[in-house]
N, CA, C and O atoms as a CHARMM CRD file, in Angstrom:
* protein
*
  308
    1    1 UNK  N    -43.25900 129.85200 114.95900 PROA 1      0.00000
    2    1 UNK  CA   -43.81000 130.65100 113.91300 PROA 1      0.00000
    3    1 UNK  C    -42.73600 130.71900 112.82400 PROA 1      0.00000
    4    1 UNK  O    -41.55300 130.90600 113.10600 PROA 1      0.00000
    5    2 UNK  N    -43.17500 130.56500 111.58800 PROA 2      0.00000
    6    2 UNK  CA   -42.22600 130.60200 110.47600 PROA 2      0.00000
    7    2 UNK  C    -42.86900 131.33100 109.31200 PROA 2      0.00000
    8    2 UNK  O    -44.06800 131.19700 109.06800 PROA 2      0.00000
    9    3 UNK  N    -42.06300 132.10700 108.59200 PROA 3      0.00000
   10    3 UNK  CA   -42.55700 132.85800 107.45100 PROA 3      0.00000
   11    3 UNK  C    -41.51700 132.85800 106.35500 PROA 3      0.00000
   12    3 UNK  O    -40.38200 132.42800 106.55900 PROA 3      0.00000
   13    4 UNK  N    -41.90600 133.34000 105.19800 PROA 4      0.00000
   14    4 UNK  CA   -41.05300 133.34100 104.01200 PROA 4      0.00000
   15    4 UNK  C    -40.09000 134.52200 104.03400 PROA 4      0.00000
   16    4 UNK  O    -40.46000 135.63700 104.40400 PROA 4      0.00000
   17    5 UNK  N    -38.86200 134.26100 103.63600 PROA 5      0.00000
   18    5 UNK  CA   -37.84700 135.30300 103.51700 PROA 5      0.00000
   19    5 UNK  C    -38.29100 136.34300 102.49100 PROA 5      0.00000
   20    5 UNK  O    -38.85600 135.99700 101.45300 PROA 5      0.00000
   21    6 UNK  N    -38.03600 137.60700 102.78000 PROA 6      0.00000
   22    6 UNK  CA   -38.31800 138.70100 101.85100 PROA 6      0.00000
   23    6 UNK  C    -36.98400 139.21300 101.33000 PROA 6      0.00000
   24    6 UNK  O    -36.11700 139.59400 102.11600 PROA 6      0.00000
   25    7 UNK  N    -36.81000 139.22500 100.00400 PROA 7      0.00000
   26    7 UNK  CA   -35.55500 139.71100  99.42300 PROA 7      0.00000
   27    7 UNK  C    -35.24200 141.11900  99.90100 PROA 7      0.00000
   28    7 UNK  O    -36.09600 142.00500  99.85600 PROA 7      0.00000
   29    8 UNK  N    -34.02200 141.31500 100.35700 PROA 8      0.00000
   30    8 UNK  CA   -33.56200 142.61800 100.81000 PROA 8      0.00000
   31    8 UNK  C    -33.89000 142.93000 102.26000 PROA 8      0.00000
   32    8 UNK  O    -33.45500 143.95700 102.78000 PROA 8      0.00000
   33    9 UNK  N    -34.64200 142.07100 102.91900 PROA 9      0.00000
   34    9 UNK  CA   -35.01000 142.33300 104.31600 PROA 9      0.00000
   35    9 UNK  C    -33.85300 141.98600 105.24200 PROA 9      0.00000
   36    9 UNK  O    -33.19500 140.95900 105.07700 PROA 9      0.00000
   37   10 UNK  N    -33.61600 142.85400 106.21200 PROA 10     0.00000
   38   10 UNK  CA   -32.57900 142.58400 107.20600 PROA 10     0.00000
   39   10 UNK  C    -33.15800 142.43500 108.61200 PROA 10     0.00000
   40   10 UNK  O    -32.42800 142.13200 109.55600 PROA 10     0.00000
   41   11 UNK  N    -34.47200 142.64800 108.75400 PROA 11     0.00000
   42   11 UNK  CA   -35.11700 142.54700 110.05100 PROA 11     0.00000
   43   11 UNK  C    -36.59700 142.25800 109.84800 PROA 11     0.00000
   44   11 UNK  O    -37.21500 142.76400 108.91100 PROA 11     0.00000
   45   12 UNK  N    -37.15400 141.44900 110.72300 PROA 12     0.00000
   46   12 UNK  CA   -38.57800 141.11900 110.68600 PROA 12     0.00000
   47   12 UNK  C    -39.19000 141.46100 112.04100 PROA 12     0.00000
   48   12 UNK  O    -38.59100 141.21300 113.08700 PROA 12     0.00000
   49   13 UNK  N    -40.38700 142.03300 112.00500 PROA 13     0.00000
   50   13 UNK  CA   -41.10300 142.36200 113.23900 PROA 13     0.00000
   51   13 UNK  C    -42.38900 141.53000 113.27000 PROA 13     0.00000
   52   13 UNK  O    -43.28100 141.72400 112.44400 PROA 13     0.00000
   53   14 UNK  N    -42.47400 140.61600 114.21800 PROA 14     0.00000
   54   14 UNK  CA   -43.64500 139.76900 114.37600 PROA 14     0.00000
   55   14 UNK  C    -44.55900 140.38400 115.42300 PROA 14     0.00000
   56   14 UNK  O    -44.10300 140.82900 116.47600 PROA 14     0.00000
   57   15 UNK  N    -45.86000 140.40600 115.12500 PROA 15     0.00000
   58   15 UNK  CA   -46.85700 140.89200 116.07100 PROA 15     0.00000
   59   15 UNK  C    -47.93500 139.83400 116.20500 PROA 15     0.00000
   60   15 UNK  O    -48.47000 139.35500 115.20600 PROA 15     0.00000
   61   16 UNK  N    -48.25300 139.47200 117.42900 PROA 16     0.00000
   62   16 UNK  CA   -49.27600 138.48200 117.74600 PROA 16     0.00000
   63   16 UNK  C    -50.37000 139.17600 118.54100 PROA 16     0.00000
   64   16 UNK  O    -50.08900 139.82600 119.54700 PROA 16     0.00000
   65   17 UNK  N    -51.63100 139.04100 118.09100 PROA 17     0.00000
   66   17 UNK  CA   -52.75700 139.67900 118.77500 PROA 17     0.00000
   67   17 UNK  C    -53.85200 138.65900 119.02100 PROA 17     0.00000
   68   17 UNK  O    -53.90900 137.61300 118.37400 PROA 17     0.00000
   69   18 UNK  N    -54.72200 138.98200 119.96800 PROA 18     0.00000
   70   18 UNK  CA   -55.87700 138.11500 120.19400 PROA 18     0.00000
   71   18 UNK  C    -57.05400 138.61400 119.35300 PROA 18     0.00000
   72   18 UNK  O    -56.92200 139.59000 118.61400 PROA 18     0.00000
   73   19 UNK  N    -58.19000 137.95100 119.46400 PROA 19     0.00000
   74   19 UNK  CA   -59.35100 138.27900 118.62800 PROA 19     0.00000
   75   19 UNK  C    -59.90700 139.67500 118.90400 PROA 19     0.00000
   76   19 UNK  O    -60.62200 140.22500 118.06700 PROA 19     0.00000
   77   20 UNK  N    -59.59100 140.25300 120.05600 PROA 20     0.00000
   78   20 UNK  CA   -60.04900 141.60700 120.36600 PROA 20     0.00000
   79   20 UNK  C    -59.01200 142.66400 119.98600 PROA 20     0.00000
   80   20 UNK  O    -59.13600 143.82900 120.36500 PROA 20     0.00000
   81   21 UNK  N    -57.99300 142.25200 119.23800 PROA 21     0.00000
   82   21 UNK  CA   -56.92100 143.12700 118.73500 PROA 21     0.00000
   83   21 UNK  C    -55.95000 143.59600 119.81100 PROA 21     0.00000
   84   21 UNK  O    -55.21300 144.55900 119.59700 PROA 21     0.00000
   85   22 UNK  N    -55.93800 142.93600 120.95500 PROA 22     0.00000
   86   22 UNK  CA   -54.96100 143.27000 121.99100 PROA 22     0.00000
   87   22 UNK  C    -53.63100 142.61500 121.64000 PROA 22     0.00000
   88   22 UNK  O    -53.57700 141.40900 121.40000 PROA 22     0.00000
   89   23 UNK  N    -52.56700 143.39400 121.60900 PROA 23     0.00000
   90   23 UNK  CA   -51.24100 142.86900 121.30200 PROA 23     0.00000
   91   23 UNK  C    -50.76600 142.00200 122.46400 PROA 23     0.00000
   92   23 UNK  O    -50.69000 142.45600 123.60600 PROA 23     0.00000
   93   24 UNK  N    -50.45100 140.75200 122.15300 PROA 24     0.00000
   94   24 UNK  CA   -49.96800 139.81000 123.15800 PROA 24     0.00000
   95   24 UNK  C    -48.45400 139.71100 123.16600 PROA 24     0.00000
   96   24 UNK  O    -47.84300 139.44100 124.20000 PROA 24     0.00000
   97   25 UNK  N    -47.84600 139.93600 121.98200 PROA 25     0.00000
   98   25 UNK  CA   -46.40900 139.74400 121.87000 PROA 25     0.00000
   99   25 UNK  C    -45.93200 140.43700 120.60400 PROA 25     0.00000
  100   25 UNK  O    -46.59600 140.38400 119.56900 PROA 25     0.00000
  101   26 UNK  N    -44.80000 141.07500 120.69100 PROA 26     0.00000
  102   26 UNK  CA   -44.15200 141.64200 119.51300 PROA 26     0.00000
  103   26 UNK  C    -42.64300 141.53300 119.70500 PROA 26     0.00000
  104   26 UNK  O    -42.12900 141.68700 120.81300 PROA 26     0.00000
  105   27 UNK  N    -41.95800 141.26800 118.62000 PROA 27     0.00000
  106   27 UNK  CA   -40.50100 141.11300 118.68400 PROA 27     0.00000
  107   27 UNK  C    -39.92100 141.37800 117.30100 PROA 27     0.00000
  108   27 UNK  O    -40.57600 141.14100 116.28600 PROA 27     0.00000
  109   28 UNK  N    -38.69800 141.86700 117.27100 PROA 28     0.00000
  110   28 UNK  CA   -37.96100 142.03500 116.01800 PROA 28     0.00000
  111   28 UNK  C    -36.82000 141.03400 116.00400 PROA 28     0.00000
  112   28 UNK  O    -36.07500 140.90700 116.97600 PROA 28     0.00000
  113   29 UNK  N    -36.69300 140.32300 114.88600 PROA 29     0.00000
  114   29 UNK  CA   -35.66300 139.29200 114.73900 PROA 29     0.00000
  115   29 UNK  C    -35.09100 139.34200 113.33300 PROA 29     0.00000
  116   29 UNK  O    -35.70900 139.89100 112.42000 PROA 29     0.00000
  117   30 UNK  N    -33.90900 138.76800 113.16300 PROA 30     0.00000
  118   30 UNK  CA   -33.27500 138.74200 111.84800 PROA 30     0.00000
  119   30 UNK  C    -33.61800 137.47600 111.06500 PROA 30     0.00000
  120   30 UNK  O    -33.41400 137.42700 109.85200 PROA 30     0.00000
  121   31 UNK  N    -34.13300 136.45900 111.74200 PROA 31     0.00000
  122   31 UNK  CA   -34.41400 135.16600 111.11400 PROA 31     0.00000
  123   31 UNK  C    -35.88500 135.07700 110.71700 PROA 31     0.00000
  124   31 UNK  O    -36.68100 135.94900 111.06600 PROA 31     0.00000
  125   32 UNK  N    -36.24200 134.02300 109.99000 PROA 32     0.00000
  126   32 UNK  CA   -37.62600 133.80300 109.56800 PROA 32     0.00000
  127   32 UNK  C    -38.28000 132.67300 110.36300 PROA 32     0.00000
  128   32 UNK  O    -39.26900 132.08600 109.92400 PROA 32     0.00000
  129   33 UNK  N    -37.73200 132.38400 111.50600 PROA 33     0.00000
  130   33 UNK  CA   -38.25000 131.33500 112.37700 PROA 33     0.00000
  131   33 UNK  C    -38.18000 131.83400 113.81300 PROA 33     0.00000
  132   33 UNK  O    -37.17500 132.40100 114.24200 PROA 33     0.00000
  133   34 UNK  N    -39.27200 131.61200 114.55000 PROA 34     0.00000
  134   34 UNK  CA   -39.31500 132.07000 115.93100 PROA 34     0.00000
  135   34 UNK  C    -40.13000 131.09200 116.75800 PROA 34     0.00000
  136   34 UNK  O    -41.23100 130.70200 116.37000 PROA 34     0.00000
  137   35 UNK  N    -39.58800 130.70300 117.88900 PROA 35     0.00000
  138   35 UNK  CA   -40.32600 129.90200 118.86300 PROA 35     0.00000
  139   35 UNK  C    -40.81900 130.87700 119.91600 PROA 35     0.00000
  140   35 UNK  O    -40.02800 131.59400 120.52900 PROA 35     0.00000
  141   36 UNK  N    -42.13100 130.90200 120.12500 PROA 36     0.00000
  142   36 UNK  CA   -42.68600 131.80700 121.13000 PROA 36     0.00000
  143   36 UNK  C    -42.16000 131.43300 122.50900 PROA 36     0.00000
  144   36 UNK  O    -42.03600 130.24900 122.82400 PROA 36     0.00000
  145   37 UNK  N    -41.85200 132.42200 123.32900 PROA 37     0.00000
  146   37 UNK  CA   -41.37600 132.12200 124.68600 PROA 37     0.00000
  147   37 UNK  C    -42.50200 131.54400 125.53800 PROA 37     0.00000
  148   37 UNK  O    -43.68000 131.72600 125.23000 PROA 37     0.00000
  149   38 UNK  N    -42.13700 130.85900 126.59500 PROA 38     0.00000
  150   38 UNK  CA   -43.11700 130.25500 127.49900 PROA 38     0.00000
  151   38 UNK  C    -44.04600 131.30000 128.12900 PROA 38     0.00000
  152   38 UNK  O    -45.14600 130.96600 128.56900 PROA 38     0.00000
  153   39 UNK  N    -43.61400 132.54200 128.17100 PROA 39     0.00000
  154   39 UNK  CA   -44.43500 133.59800 128.76900 PROA 39     0.00000
  155   39 UNK  C    -45.66800 133.93200 127.91700 PROA 39     0.00000
  156   39 UNK  O    -46.59800 134.57800 128.39900 PROA 39     0.00000
  157   40 UNK  N    -45.67300 133.49600 126.66700 PROA 40     0.00000
  158   40 UNK  CA   -46.83100 133.70500 125.79100 PROA 40     0.00000
  159   40 UNK  C    -47.70000 132.45500 125.87700 PROA 40     0.00000
  160   40 UNK  O    -47.36900 131.41900 125.30100 PROA 40     0.00000
  161   41 UNK  N    -48.80100 132.55700 126.59300 PROA 41     0.00000
  162   41 UNK  CA   -49.68100 131.41100 126.79800 PROA 41     0.00000
  163   41 UNK  C    -50.85700 131.49000 125.82500 PROA 41     0.00000
  164   41 UNK  O    -51.69000 132.39200 125.91100 PROA 41     0.00000
  165   42 UNK  N    -50.90900 130.53700 124.90500 PROA 42     0.00000
  166   42 UNK  CA   -52.00500 130.47100 123.94300 PROA 42     0.00000
  167   42 UNK  C    -53.01400 129.44200 124.42800 PROA 42     0.00000
  168   42 UNK  O    -52.65200 128.31800 124.77400 PROA 42     0.00000
  169   43 UNK  N    -54.27400 129.83300 124.45100 PROA 43     0.00000
  170   43 UNK  CA   -55.34700 128.99200 124.95900 PROA 43     0.00000
  171   43 UNK  C    -55.94200 128.18800 123.80400 PROA 43     0.00000
  172   43 UNK  O    -56.28300 128.76400 122.77000 PROA 43     0.00000
  173   44 UNK  N    -56.07100 126.87300 123.95800 PROA 44     0.00000
  174   44 UNK  CA   -56.66300 126.05400 122.89800 PROA 44     0.00000
  175   44 UNK  C    -58.05300 126.55400 122.49300 PROA 44     0.00000
  176   44 UNK  O    -58.83700 127.01000 123.32400 PROA 44     0.00000
  177   45 UNK  N    -58.32700 126.45500 121.21000 PROA 45     0.00000
  178   45 UNK  CA   -59.61400 126.80100 120.59900 PROA 45     0.00000
  179   45 UNK  C    -59.95500 128.28800 120.63200 PROA 45     0.00000
  180   45 UNK  O    -61.09500 128.65600 120.35100 PROA 45     0.00000
  181   46 UNK  N    -59.00800 129.14200 120.96500 PROA 46     0.00000
  182   46 UNK  CA   -59.19200 130.58900 120.86100 PROA 46     0.00000
  183   46 UNK  C    -58.58000 131.07000 119.56300 PROA 46     0.00000
  184   46 UNK  O    -57.62100 130.48300 119.06000 PROA 46     0.00000
  185   47 UNK  N    -59.13100 132.12800 119.03100 PROA 47     0.00000
  186   47 UNK  CA   -58.63000 132.69700 117.77900 PROA 47     0.00000
  187   47 UNK  C    -57.53200 133.71900 118.07000 PROA 47     0.00000
  188   47 UNK  O    -57.66800 134.56700 118.95200 PROA 47     0.00000
  189   48 UNK  N    -56.44900 133.61800 117.31300 PROA 48     0.00000
  190   48 UNK  CA   -55.33600 134.56400 117.37900 PROA 48     0.00000
  191   48 UNK  C    -55.02200 135.03000 115.96400 PROA 48     0.00000
  192   48 UNK  O    -55.38300 134.37200 114.98800 PROA 48     0.00000
  193   49 UNK  N    -54.35200 136.16100 115.86200 PROA 49     0.00000
  194   49 UNK  CA   -53.91600 136.67800 114.57700 PROA 49     0.00000
  195   49 UNK  C    -52.45400 137.08300 114.69600 PROA 49     0.00000
  196   49 UNK  O    -51.98300 137.49500 115.75600 PROA 49     0.00000
  197   50 UNK  N    -51.75000 136.95200 113.57200 PROA 50     0.00000
  198   50 UNK  CA   -50.35800 137.37200 113.57900 PROA 50     0.00000
  199   50 UNK  C    -50.00100 137.97000 112.24100 PROA 50     0.00000
  200   50 UNK  O    -50.63500 137.68700 111.22500 PROA 50     0.00000
  201   51 UNK  N    -48.97600 138.80200 112.25500 PROA 51     0.00000
  202   51 UNK  CA   -48.46200 139.38400 111.02100 PROA 51     0.00000
  203   51 UNK  C    -46.97500 139.60300 111.17600 PROA 51     0.00000
  204   51 UNK  O    -46.43900 139.65700 112.28300 PROA 51     0.00000
  205   52 UNK  N    -46.32500 139.72800 110.03300 PROA 52     0.00000
  206   52 UNK  CA   -44.88700 139.98100 110.02000 PROA 52     0.00000
  207   52 UNK  C    -44.62700 141.17100 109.10600 PROA 52     0.00000
  208   52 UNK  O    -45.13600 141.23000 107.98700 PROA 52     0.00000
  209   53 UNK  N    -43.83500 142.11000 109.59100 PROA 53     0.00000
  210   53 UNK  CA   -43.37000 143.23600 108.78700 PROA 53     0.00000
  211   53 UNK  C    -41.89100 143.01200 108.52100 PROA 53     0.00000
  212   53 UNK  O    -41.13400 142.65500 109.42300 PROA 53     0.00000
  213   54 UNK  N    -41.48600 143.22500 107.27900 PROA 54     0.00000
  214   54 UNK  CA   -40.08900 143.05200 106.89500 PROA 54     0.00000
  215   54 UNK  C    -39.46900 144.41000 106.59900 PROA 54     0.00000
  216   54 UNK  O    -40.00700 145.18200 105.80500 PROA 54     0.00000
  217   55 UNK  N    -38.32900 144.70600 107.23900 PROA 55     0.00000
  218   55 UNK  CA   -37.63500 145.96400 106.94800 PROA 55     0.00000
  219   55 UNK  C    -36.81100 145.76500 105.68200 PROA 55     0.00000
  220   55 UNK  O    -35.89100 144.94800 105.64200 PROA 55     0.00000
  221   56 UNK  N    -37.15400 146.51900 104.66400 PROA 56     0.00000
  222   56 UNK  CA   -36.51500 146.34500 103.35600 PROA 56     0.00000
  223   56 UNK  C    -35.64900 147.53800 102.95900 PROA 56     0.00000
  224   56 UNK  O    -35.16800 147.61000 101.82800 PROA 56     0.00000
  225   57 UNK  N    -35.45600 148.44500 103.85900 PROA 57     0.00000
  226   57 UNK  CA   -34.61700 149.61100 103.61100 PROA 57     0.00000
  227   57 UNK  C    -34.74600 150.56700 104.77500 PROA 57     0.00000
  228   57 UNK  O    -35.48600 150.31100 105.72500 PROA 57     0.00000
  229   58 UNK  N    -34.02400 151.66600 104.69700 PROA 58     0.00000
  230   58 UNK  CA   -34.06500 152.64900 105.77100 PROA 58     0.00000
  231   58 UNK  C    -35.49300 153.15800 105.95000 PROA 58     0.00000
  232   58 UNK  O    -36.04800 153.81300 105.06700 PROA 58     0.00000
  233   59 UNK  N    -36.07200 152.84800 107.09800 PROA 59     0.00000
  234   59 UNK  CA   -37.43700 153.26600 107.44400 PROA 59     0.00000
  235   59 UNK  C    -38.47700 152.78100 106.43400 PROA 59     0.00000
  236   59 UNK  O    -39.53600 153.39600 106.31000 PROA 59     0.00000
  237   60 UNK  N    -38.20300 151.69600 105.71200 PROA 60     0.00000
  238   60 UNK  CA   -39.16900 151.11900 104.77300 PROA 60     0.00000
  239   60 UNK  C    -39.52100 149.71600 105.23100 PROA 60     0.00000
  240   60 UNK  O    -38.64400 148.88300 105.45700 PROA 60     0.00000
  241   61 UNK  N    -40.81400 149.46500 105.36500 PROA 61     0.00000
  242   61 UNK  CA   -41.29500 148.17800 105.83300 PROA 61     0.00000
  243   61 UNK  C    -42.33200 147.64500 104.85800 PROA 61     0.00000
  244   61 UNK  O    -43.12800 148.40700 104.30900 PROA 61     0.00000
  245   62 UNK  N    -42.32100 146.35400 104.64500 PROA 62     0.00000
  246   62 UNK  CA   -43.34900 145.66600 103.86600 PROA 62     0.00000
  247   62 UNK  C    -44.06300 144.72200 104.82000 PROA 62     0.00000
  248   62 UNK  O    -43.42000 143.91100 105.48600 PROA 62     0.00000
  249   63 UNK  N    -45.38100 144.81800 104.89200 PROA 63     0.00000
  250   63 UNK  CA   -46.12300 144.03200 105.87100 PROA 63     0.00000
  251   63 UNK  C    -46.99500 142.96400 105.25300 PROA 63     0.00000
  252   63 UNK  O    -47.51200 143.11900 104.14600 PROA 63     0.00000
  253   64 UNK  N    -47.14700 141.88900 105.97900 PROA 64     0.00000
  254   64 UNK  CA   -48.05100 140.81800 105.56700 PROA 64     0.00000
  255   64 UNK  C    -49.47300 141.17400 105.98700 PROA 64     0.00000
  256   64 UNK  O    -49.69400 142.11200 106.75300 PROA 64     0.00000
  257   65 UNK  N    -50.41600 140.41900 105.47800 PROA 65     0.00000
  258   65 UNK  CA   -51.78600 140.51400 105.95600 PROA 65     0.00000
  259   65 UNK  C    -51.85400 139.82000 107.31100 PROA 65     0.00000
  260   65 UNK  O    -50.97900 139.01800 107.64000 PROA 65     0.00000
  261   66 UNK  N    -52.87500 140.11800 108.09200 PROA 66     0.00000
  262   66 UNK  CA   -53.08800 139.37700 109.32900 PROA 66     0.00000
  263   66 UNK  C    -53.50900 137.95700 108.98400 PROA 66     0.00000
  264   66 UNK  O    -54.36600 137.75300 108.12500 PROA 66     0.00000
  265   67 UNK  N    -52.91600 136.98900 109.64100 PROA 67     0.00000
  266   67 UNK  CA   -53.26900 135.58100 109.43400 PROA 67     0.00000
  267   67 UNK  C    -53.88500 135.05200 110.72600 PROA 67     0.00000
  268   67 UNK  O    -53.34900 135.26300 111.81400 PROA 67     0.00000
  269   68 UNK  N    -55.00200 134.37200 110.59300 PROA 68     0.00000
  270   68 UNK  CA   -55.72400 133.84500 111.74300 PROA 68     0.00000
  271   68 UNK  C    -55.30900 132.40800 112.01700 PROA 68     0.00000
  272   68 UNK  O    -55.06500 131.63500 111.09000 PROA 68     0.00000
  273   69 UNK  N    -55.23000 132.05600 113.29100 PROA 69     0.00000
  274   69 UNK  CA   -54.94300 130.67300 113.66200 PROA 69     0.00000
  275   69 UNK  C    -55.49200 130.39100 115.04800 PROA 69     0.00000
  276   69 UNK  O    -55.86200 131.30700 115.78200 PROA 69     0.00000
  277   70 UNK  N    -55.54000 129.12700 115.39400 PROA 70     0.00000
  278   70 UNK  CA   -55.89500 128.71600 116.75500 PROA 70     0.00000
  279   70 UNK  C    -55.08800 127.46500 117.08600 PROA 70     0.00000
  280   70 UNK  O    -54.59600 126.76800 116.19900 PROA 70     0.00000
  281   71 UNK  N    -54.96900 127.20500 118.35400 PROA 71     0.00000
  282   71 UNK  CA   -54.28800 126.01400 118.84400 PROA 71     0.00000
  283   71 UNK  C    -55.34300 124.94100 119.07500 PROA 71     0.00000
  284   71 UNK  O    -56.34200 125.17600 119.75600 PROA 71     0.00000
  285   72 UNK  N    -55.11900 123.77800 118.51100 PROA 72     0.00000
  286   72 UNK  CA   -56.09600 122.69500 118.67900 PROA 72     0.00000
  287   72 UNK  C    -56.17000 122.26800 120.14100 PROA 72     0.00000
  288   72 UNK  O    -55.15500 122.16000 120.83000 PROA 72     0.00000
  289   73 UNK  N    -57.39300 122.03000 120.59400 PROA 73     0.00000
  290   73 UNK  CA   -57.58700 121.57700 121.96700 PROA 73     0.00000
  291   73 UNK  C    -57.50000 120.05800 122.03300 PROA 73     0.00000
  292   73 UNK  O    -57.46800 119.37500 121.01000 PROA 73     0.00000
  293   74 UNK  N    -57.46400 119.56100 123.22300 PROA 74     0.00000
  294   74 UNK  CA   -57.41400 118.11400 123.37800 PROA 74     0.00000
  295   74 UNK  C    -58.77500 117.51000 123.04900 PROA 74     0.00000
  296   74 UNK  O    -59.80900 118.15000 123.23800 PROA 74     0.00000
  297   75 UNK  N    -58.76800 116.30600 122.56800 PROA 75     0.00000
  298   75 UNK  CA   -60.01200 115.60400 122.22700 PROA 75     0.00000
  299   75 UNK  C    -60.69000 115.12000 123.48500 PROA 75     0.00000
  300   75 UNK  O    -60.04300 114.65700 124.42500 PROA 75     0.00000
  301   76 UNK  N    -62.01200 115.23600 123.48900 PROA 76     0.00000
  302   76 UNK  CA   -62.78700 114.69800 124.62300 PROA 76     0.00000
  303   76 UNK  C    -63.20300 113.27200 124.31300 PROA 76     0.00000
  304   76 UNK  O    -63.49000 112.94100 123.16200 PROA 76     0.00000
  305   77 UNK  N    -63.23500 112.43800 125.32100 PROA 77     0.00000
  306   77 UNK  CA   -63.63300 111.04200 125.13000 PROA 77     0.00000
  307   77 UNK  C    -64.98200 110.78500 125.72000 PROA 77     0.00000
  308   77 UNK  O    -65.48100 109.66200 125.65400 PROA 77     0.00000
């Protein structure tokens, strides 16, 4: 997962949810790039949503919109 740097941000909080809004994974990191751990199993052709909040000051956060994505499944022959 990769997102754009926010000026003044010192921490980013990534949240990954499924289509029913159940939180699957959340983490706070200082970088704008994250490889999901193997413990997060994404099923092909299912819809997921993710967002990133950037900490831009003491107790101040700027959040992205939810972005939808899915993992492509294997092609059938």
